[in-house]
C-alpha positions in Angstrom: -309.4 0.5 198.4 -306.6 3.0 197.5 -304.7 2.0 194.3 -300.9 1.8 194.8 -298.5 3.9 192.9 -297.1 0.7 191.3 -300.6 -0.3 190.1 -301.2 3.1 188.6 -297.9 3.0 186.8 -298.6 -0.5 185.5 -302.1 0.6 184.3 -300.6 3.6 182.6 -297.9 1.5 180.9 -300.6 -0.9 179.6 -302.7 2.0 178.3 -299.6 3.5 176.6 -298.8 0.2 174.9 -302.3 -0.2 173.6 -302.4 3.4 172.2 -301.7 3.9 168.5 -298.3 5.1 167.5 -298.1 8.8 166.6 -296.3 8.0 163.3 -295.4 4.9 161.4 -292.8 5.5 158.7 -292.5 3.1 155.8 -288.9 3.3 154.4 -285.7 3.9 156.2 -283.7 5.8 153.6 -282.4 9.3 154.0 -285.9 10.9 153.9 -287.5 8.4 156.3 -284.7 8.5 158.8 -284.5 12.3 158.7 -288.2 12.5 159.5 -287.8 9.8 162.2 -285.0 11.8 163.9 -287.0 15.0 164.1 -290.2 13.3 165.2 -288.3 11.3 167.9 -286.8 14.5 169.2 -290.3 15.9 169.3 -291.1 13.1 171.7 -293.4 11.3 169.3 -294.0 7.6 169.3 -292.5 6.5 166.0 -291.9 3.2 164.3 -289.9 2.8 161.1 -290.5 -0.2 158.9 -287.7 -0.8 156.4 -286.9 -3.5 153.9 -283.2 -2.8 154.0 -282.8 -2.2 150.3 -281.9 1.5 149.8 -281.8 2.8 146.2 -278.1 3.6 146.4 -277.0 0.4 148.1 -274.7 -0.6 145.3 -272.7 2.6 145.4 -269.5 2.6 147.5 -269.6 6.3 148.2 -271.9 9.3 148.2 -270.8 12.7 146.8 -272.1 16.2 147.1 -273.6 15.6 150.5 -272.3 18.4 152.7 -270.2 17.0 155.6 -270.4 13.5 154.3 -268.7 13.7 150.9 -267.2 10.3 150.1 -269.1 8.5 152.9 -270.7 5.1 152.2 -274.4 5.5 151.9 -274.9 2.4 154.1 -272.8 4.1 156.8 -275.0 7.2 156.6 -278.1 5.0 157.2 -276.4 3.1 160.0 -275.6 6.3 161.8 -279.1 7.7 161.1 -280.7 4.6 162.6 -278.5 4.9 165.7 -279.3 8.6 166.2 -283.1 8.1 165.8 -283.0 5.1 168.1 -281.4 7.3 170.7 -284.6 9.3 170.8 -286.9 6.3 171.2 -287.6 5.5 167.5 -288.4 1.9 167.0 -287.3 -0.1 163.9 -288.8 -3.1 162.3 -287.2 -5.0 159.4 -289.5 -6.0 156.5 -292.2 -5.0 154.1 -295.6 -3.5 154.6 -298.2 -5.9 153.3 -301.2 -3.5 153.4 -302.8 -0.6 155.2 -306.2 0.8 155.8 -308.0 3.6 157.7 -310.3 2.4 160.4 -312.3 4.9 162.6 -309.7 7.6 162.1 -306.8 5.3 162.9 -304.5 3.8 160.3 -303.8 0.1 160.5 -300.5 -1.1 159.0 -300.0 -4.8 158.4 -296.5 -6.2 158.7 -294.8 -9.5 159.2 -294.5 -8.5 162.8 -298.3 -8.0 163.2 -300.6 -5.0 162.7 -299.6 -1.6 163.9 -302.1 1.2 164.7 -301.0 4.7 164.1 -302.4 8.2 164.0 -300.3 9.2 160.9 -298.6 7.2 158.2 -295.5 8.6 156.4 -294.5 6.7 153.2 -290.8 7.1 152.3 -290.4 3.9 150.3 -288.3 5.4 147.5 -288.1 4.3 143.9 -286.7 1.6 141.7 -284.2 2.3 138.8 -285.2 0.1 135.9 -282.1 -0.3 133.7 -281.9 -1.0 130.0 -282.0 -4.7 129.3 -278.3 -4.8 128.3 -275.9 -7.5 129.7 -273.6 -6.0 132.2 -275.6 -3.0 133.2 -277.2 -4.5 136.3 -273.9 -6.0 137.5 -272.1 -2.7 137.1 -274.9 -0.5 138.4 -273.6 2.1 140.9 -269.9 1.5 139.9 -269.1 1.4 136.1 -272.7 2.3 135.1 -274.1 5.4 136.8 -276.8 8.1 136.2 -276.0 11.3 138.1 -273.3 13.7 136.7 -273.3 15.6 140.0 -272.8 12.4 142.0 -270.1 10.8 139.8 -269.0 13.3 137.2 -266.0 14.6 139.3 -264.7 11.0 139.7 -264.7 10.6 136.0 -263.4 14.0 134.9 -261.3 13.7 131.8 -262.2 10.1 131.3 -263.8 8.6 128.2 -267.4 8.8 129.2 -270.0 6.8 127.3 -273.7 7.9 127.4 -276.0 5.1 126.5 -279.3 6.5 125.4 -282.6 5.4 126.8 -284.6 8.0 124.9 -284.0 11.1 122.7 -283.7 13.1 125.9 -280.4 11.4 126.6 -278.8 13.9 124.3 -279.2 16.4 127.2 -277.3 14.0 129.5 -274.4 13.9 127.0 -274.2 17.6 126.8 -274.3 18.0 130.5 -271.4 15.5 131.0 -269.3 17.5 128.5 -268.8 19.8 131.6 -266.6 17.1 133.1 -264.8 15.7 130.1 -264.0 16.5 126.5 -264.1 12.8 125.6 -267.8 12.1 125.7 -269.3 9.4 123.3 -273.0 9.4 122.8 -274.5 6.0 121.9 -277.9 6.5 120.2 -278.8 2.8 121.0 -281.8 2.9 118.5 -284.0 4.7 121.0 -282.0 7.9 121.3 -281.6 9.0 117.7 -280.4 12.6 117.7 -282.1 15.2 115.5 -280.2 17.2 112.9 -280.1 20.1 115.3 -278.9 18.0 118.1 -276.2 16.4 116.0 -274.9 19.8 115.1 -274.8 20.8 118.8 -273.1 17.6 119.8 -270.5 18.0 117.0 -269.8 21.7 118.0 -268.8 20.5 121.5 -266.7 17.6 120.3 -269.2 14.8 121.4 -268.8 11.8 119.3 -272.0 9.9 118.2 -272.1 6.2 117.7 -275.2 4.8 116.0 -276.6 1.2 116.3 -278.0 -1.0 119.1 -275.9 -1.4 122.2 -275.6 -5.1 122.9 -273.4 -5.4 125.9 -270.7 -3.9 128.1 -267.0 -5.0 128.0 -265.7 -5.5 131.5 -262.2 -6.4 132.6 -262.1 -7.4 136.2 -264.4 -4.9 137.9 -263.8 -2.1 135.4 -265.8 -1.1 132.4 -263.6 -0.9 129.3 -266.0 -0.6 126.4 -269.4 -0.7 124.9 -270.3 -3.2 122.2 -272.4 -1.7 119.4 -273.6 -3.9 116.5 -270.6 -6.2 116.9 -268.0 -3.5 117.3 -266.4 -2.4 120.5 -266.0 1.3 121.4 -263.6 2.0 124.2 -265.0 3.9 127.3 -264.1 4.1 130.9 -267.5 4.6 132.4 -271.1 4.6 131.2 -273.8 7.1 132.2 -277.4 6.2 131.3 -281.0 7.2 132.2 -283.0 4.4 133.9 -286.7 4.3 134.0 -287.8 5.6 137.4 -290.5 3.5 139.0 -291.8 4.9 142.4 -292.5 2.3 145.0 -295.9 3.7 145.7 -298.2 0.6 145.7 -299.1 1.2 149.3 -300.1 4.8 148.6 -302.2 3.8 145.6 -303.9 1.0 147.5 -305.1 3.7 150.0 -306.6 5.7 147.2 -304.0 8.5 146.9 -304.6 10.7 143.8 -301.9 10.8 141.1 -300.8 13.0 138.3 -299.4 12.0 134.9 -296.2 13.5 133.7 -293.6 12.9 131.0 -291.8 10.7 133.6 -294.9 8.6 134.3 -297.6 8.6 137.0 -296.7 10.0 140.5 -298.7 10.4 143.7 -299.8 13.9 144.5 -298.6 15.7 147.7 -298.9 19.3 148.9 -295.9 21.4 150.0 -295.9 19.8 153.4 -296.0 16.2 152.1 -299.7 15.5 152.6 -301.4 13.1 150.2 -305.1 13.2 149.3 -305.7 10.5 151.9 -306.3 11.9 155.4 -303.5 11.1 157.8 -301.2 9.7 155.0 -298.1 11.6 154.1 -295.2 10.9 151.7 -291.6 12.2 151.3 -288.5 11.5 149.2 -288.1 9.6 145.9 -291.5 7.9 146.2 -293.1 11.2 145.2 -290.1 13.4 144.1 -287.9 12.3 141.3 -285.3 15.0 142.1 -284.8 14.1 145.7 -281.2 13.0 145.9 -279.7 12.3 149.4 -279.2 16.0 150.3 -282.7 16.9 149.2 -284.2 13.9 150.9 -282.6 14.8 154.2 -284.0 18.3 154.1 -287.5 17.2 153.0 -287.6 14.6 155.7 -287.0 17.3 158.3 -289.5 19.7 156.7 -292.3 17.0 156.5 -291.6 15.9 160.1 -292.2 19.5 161.3 -295.4 19.7 159.4 -296.5 16.3 160.7 -295.8 17.2 164.3 -297.7 20.5 164.0 -300.7 18.5 162.5 -300.5 16.1 165.5 -300.4 19.0 168.0 -303.5 20.5 166.4 -305.2 17.0 166.7 -304.2 16.9 170.4 -305.7 20.3 171.0 -309.0 19.3 169.2 -309.2 16.1 171.3 -309.0 18.2 174.6 -311.6 20.7 173.4 -314.0 17.9 172.4 -313.4 16.2 175.8 
């Protein structure tokens, strides 16, 4: 009996649906979406799994992102999802429970079921762990910030407070002197400046306040001061250095190797984003502490190109073996 065209098409559709994805991306921030866009345009079968909690979600605007200066980070992600979806990229909301490699295929467990994929790209970002000081979490991304290049211009000539989280915070205070001549460095017990640092701070007119920071003073939505050992020092914004905690539990569960640094333990990748686990890649803040929005967008595109080339080589090998 001759099989009809409709039957052949139906069989092909069922086989296509049963085939593993080319790439599953965990994380829908700038790095993950940039990679998804490039891979979708390369006609790859891609699914993005995203928890919907980007690192910069509390910030009203992004700055220093070429062509998007002042844009809401949430708007950037909304546009990115729409663009990637236009090339067939599929999106799932939620967390990844676990993953494993089975017979050369990676299985990813989600609330929506188990996905099978040829490659896994982890772009799950990092968490900013703030000092345990009342008001910091509530003001994070607005009156309490971290990056001079992201927020320094908006606070040029303001009274800028720098609340230390370590002795290295002295460097942050010196950097912020570029934007204002009214910088106050709060040693906060953990950031006591050396004699040499005190001299350098004084030479640039940076005031030093000793003692433990106990809270922020806020009027309405605006930071107005820092409380130190019972006294209040007037400031208009606070910069600080949170502890950076990569969201890399999935990578570690798969056995990815790590390296210790002064900023903690980070998963190893090569220049193309490959981890030590075959078929598993990573990009963005989860493996790169310096990956701001602009850097993450570029790295996502770079890793997508390397990933697609790896899949092409795999396709060729499969044909040769057949």
